[in-house]
C-alpha positions as CSV (number, residue, x, y, z in Angstrom):
1,M,90.4,158.1,176.3
2,G,93.7,159.7,175.3
3,L,92.7,162.3,172.7
4,L,89.5,163.4,174.5
5,D,91.4,163.7,177.7
6,D,93.9,166.0,176.1
7,V,91.2,168.2,174.6
8,L,89.3,168.2,177.9
9,G,92.5,169.2,179.8
10,Q,92.9,172.2,177.6
11,V,89.3,173.4,178.2
12,I,88.9,172.7,181.9
13,G,90.9,175.7,182.9
14,K,88.9,178.0,180.7
15,V,85.4,176.9,181.6
16,G,85.6,175.6,185.2
17,G,85.2,171.9,186.0
18,N,85.3,168.6,184.0
19,D,81.5,168.5,183.6
20,Q,81.4,171.9,181.9
21,A,84.4,171.0,179.8
22,M,82.7,167.9,178.6
23,K,79.5,169.8,177.8
24,M,81.6,172.3,175.8
25,V,83.3,169.5,173.8
26,E,79.8,167.9,173.1
27,T,78.4,171.3,172.1
28,V,81.3,172.2,169.8
29,A,81.2,168.7,168.3
30,G,77.5,169.3,167.5
31,M,78.4,172.6,165.8
32,I,81.1,170.9,163.7
33,G,78.9,167.9,162.9
34,G,76.1,170.1,161.7
35,G,73.5,168.7,164.1
36,G,72.1,172.2,164.7
37,G,72.6,172.4,168.4
38,A,74.4,175.5,169.5
39,G,75.6,176.1,166.0
40,G,72.1,177.3,165.1
41,S,72.1,176.8,161.4
42,G,73.3,173.2,161.4
43,A,75.7,174.0,158.6
44,G,78.4,172.0,160.2
45,L,82.1,172.3,159.6
46,Q,81.8,173.9,156.2
47,G,79.5,176.6,157.5
48,L,81.8,177.2,160.4
49,V,84.7,177.7,158.1
50,E,82.7,180.1,156.0
51,K,81.9,182.2,159.1
52,F,85.6,182.4,159.9
53,Q,86.4,183.3,156.3
54,A,83.7,186.1,156.3
55,G,85.3,187.3,159.6
56,G,88.7,187.7,158.0
57,L,90.0,184.5,159.7
58,G,89.9,182.1,156.8
59,D,93.7,181.5,157.1
60,V,93.2,180.5,160.7
61,A,90.4,178.1,160.0
62,A,92.4,176.7,157.0
63,S,95.3,176.0,159.3
64,W,93.1,173.8,161.5
65,I,92.0,171.7,158.5
66,G,95.4,171.6,156.9
67,T,98.1,169.2,157.9
68,G,100.5,171.8,159.3
69,D,100.5,173.6,162.7
70,N,97.2,175.0,163.9
71,K,97.0,178.8,164.3
72,A,95.7,179.9,167.6
73,I,92.6,182.1,167.9
74,S,91.5,184.4,170.8
75,A,88.2,184.5,172.5
76,D,87.6,188.0,170.9
77,Q,88.3,186.6,167.4
78,V,85.8,183.8,168.1
79,R,83.2,186.4,169.1
80,G,83.9,188.4,166.0
81,A,83.7,185.5,163.6
82,L,80.7,183.7,165.2
83,G,78.8,186.7,166.6
84,D,77.6,187.2,170.1
85,D,74.3,185.3,169.6
86,E,76.2,182.2,168.5
87,V,78.6,182.4,171.5
88,Q,75.6,182.9,173.8
89,R,73.9,179.7,172.3
90,V,77.1,177.8,173.0
91,A,77.2,179.2,176.6
92,D,73.6,178.3,177.2
93,E,73.9,174.8,175.9
94,A,77.1,174.1,177.7
95,G,76.0,175.7,181.0
96,V,78.8,178.3,181.1
97,S,79.2,182.0,180.9
98,K,79.5,183.8,177.6
99,D,83.2,184.6,178.3
100,E,83.9,181.0,179.2
101,A,82.2,179.8,176.1
102,A,84.3,182.2,173.9
103,S,87.5,181.0,175.7
104,G,86.4,177.4,175.4
105,L,85.6,177.7,171.7
106,A,89.1,179.3,171.2
107,A,90.7,176.3,172.8
108,L,88.4,173.6,171.3
109,L,87.9,174.6,167.7
110,P,91.5,174.3,166.5
111,E,91.9,170.9,168.2
112,L,88.6,169.4,167.2
113,V,88.6,170.6,163.6
114,D,92.2,169.4,163.3
115,K,91.2,165.9,164.7
116,V,88.3,165.5,162.3
117,T,90.3,166.6,159.2
118,P,93.5,164.4,159.5
119,D,94.0,164.4,155.7
120,G,93.7,168.1,155.3
121,L,90.3,168.1,153.7
122,V,86.7,168.8,155.0
123,P,85.2,165.3,155.0
124,D,81.7,164.5,153.8
125,A,78.9,164.4,156.4
126,G,79.1,160.7,156.9
127,A,82.9,160.6,157.5
128,L,82.7,163.7,159.7
129,A,80.0,162.1,161.9
130,E,82.0,158.9,162.2
131,R,85.2,160.8,163.2
132,L,83.3,162.9,165.8
133,Q,81.7,159.7,167.2
134,K,85.2,158.1,167.6
135,L,86.5,161.3,169.3
136,L,83.6,161.3,171.8
């Protein structure tokens, strides 16, 4: 699985075991893909980017989409940008604590967004769904 194994490896230490890490990956992929899920609004990647922009972290989210290095984000910054309710939804869906969810999101979002935007642009919904499916 290569890429997925790399992403899981980064998350396992933040959320517990492999099962929780995989649930986090699936939950975050649902957020990015706009399938509703833990993301609540179903706005997908563009909506997620807009939340980070509104939270003063637009440059961070842009680095994940761009072709350069990804800027890191902390669990507290994730909470600030997404809000406690959204982080709690992720925690509930993934079966982890709220703190683990925030840490997992901080580890996953830069990697997953980077992987589904290899050309430095937010893809249309069809291309995004296809890239997420390949990743999972």
